[in-house]
C-alpha positions in Angstrom: 14.9 -16.8 -15.2 11.1 -16.9 -14.6 10.7 -13.9 -16.8 12.7 -15.6 -19.6 10.5 -18.7 -19.3 7.3 -16.6 -19.5 8.5 -14.8 -22.6 9.4 -18.0 -24.3 5.9 -19.4 -23.5 4.2 -16.4 -24.8 6.1 -16.5 -28.1 5.3 -20.1 -28.6 2.0 -21.3 -27.4 2.5 -24.7 -29.2 1.1 -27.8 -27.7 2.2 -31.4 -28.1 -0.4 -34.0 -28.3 0.2 -37.5 -26.7 -2.0 -40.5 -27.3 -2.3 -43.6 -25.1 -3.6 -46.5 -27.1 -3.5 -49.6 -24.8 -6.8 -50.7 -23.4 -8.1 -47.2 -22.9 -7.8 -44.4 -25.4 -7.0 -41.0 -24.0 -5.4 -37.9 -25.3 -3.7 -35.0 -23.5 -1.7 -32.2 -24.5 1.3 -30.3 -23.0 1.9 -26.6 -23.6 5.3 -25.2 -24.3 5.2 -23.9 -20.7 4.5 -27.3 -19.3 7.4 -28.8 -21.3 9.8 -26.0 -20.1 8.8 -26.4 -16.4 9.2 -30.2 -16.8 12.7 -29.9 -18.2 13.6 -27.5 -15.4 12.1 -29.7 -12.7 14.0 -32.7 -14.2 17.4 -31.0 -14.1 16.8 -29.8 -10.5 15.8 -33.4 -9.5 18.9 -34.8 -11.2 21.2 -32.3 -9.3 19.5 -33.1 -6.1 20.0 -36.9 -6.7 23.7 -36.2 -7.6 24.1 -34.3 -4.3 22.3 -37.0 -2.3 24.7 -39.7 -3.9 27.7 -37.7 -3.0 26.7 -37.9 0.7 27.0 -41.7 0.7 30.1 -43.9 1.4 32.0 -45.0 -1.6 30.9 -48.6 -1.1 27.2 -47.5 -1.0 27.6 -45.3 -4.2 29.3 -48.3 -5.9 26.5 -50.7 -4.9 23.8 -48.3 -5.9 25.5 -47.5 -9.2 25.9 -51.1 -10.1 22.3 -52.0 -9.3 20.4 -49.0 -10.6 22.6 -47.6 -13.4 24.3 -50.8 -14.6 21.1 -52.8 -13.9 23.1 -55.7 -12.4 21.5 -58.3 -10.2 22.5 -58.6 -6.6 24.5 -61.8 -7.3 26.5 -60.0 -9.9 27.2 -57.1 -7.6 28.4 -59.7 -4.9 31.0 -60.9 -7.5 32.2 -57.4 -8.6 32.5 -56.0 -5.1 33.7 -59.4 -3.6 31.3 -59.2 -0.6 28.4 -61.5 0.4 24.7 -61.2 -0.8 23.4 -59.7 2.4 26.2 -57.0 2.6 25.1 -55.8 -0.9 21.5 -55.7 0.1 22.5 -53.8 3.3 24.7 -51.3 1.4 21.9 -50.5 -1.1 19.1 -50.4 1.4 21.0 -48.1 3.8 22.2 -45.9 1.0 18.7 -45.5 -0.2 17.5 -44.6 3.3 20.2 -41.9 3.6 19.4 -40.5 0.1 15.6 -40.4 1.0 16.3 -38.6 4.3 18.5 -36.0 2.5 16.0 -35.5 -0.3 13.2 -35.1 2.2 15.0 -32.3 3.9 15.6 -30.7 0.5 11.9 -31.0 -0.5 10.8 -29.5 3.0 13.1 -26.6 2.4 11.7 -26.0 -1.1 8.2 -26.2 0.2 8.8 -23.6 2.9 10.6 -21.3 0.5 7.8 -21.4 -2.0 5.3 -20.8 0.8 7.1 -17.6 1.8 7.3 -16.5 -1.8 3.5 -16.8 -2.1 3.0 -14.8 1.1 5.0 -11.9 -0.2 
């Protein structure tokens, strides 16, 4: 996979320019390699998040889905799930804590793995 990415990058050394024109003007460019790496990292992050979500209880998944994917307010989630406000807050809070713990373990594993790759 890595060789394929390198070949693609060598074939097209195109860059994409982005400009930020709010209060400060700045320009930066991303090479094709940067964009490919970003896409790969994004898909890996999405898979890790899906796996972390699958570790939660069905109620936690539902509350997190309604809050962050459907962008519902806590009061609306209370109505949909037919539970009180504090229960919704607790479900979301504890679900996020569990996801963070799982994702931290994953990231530590990745760091250790890449460290050993660099040593060899």
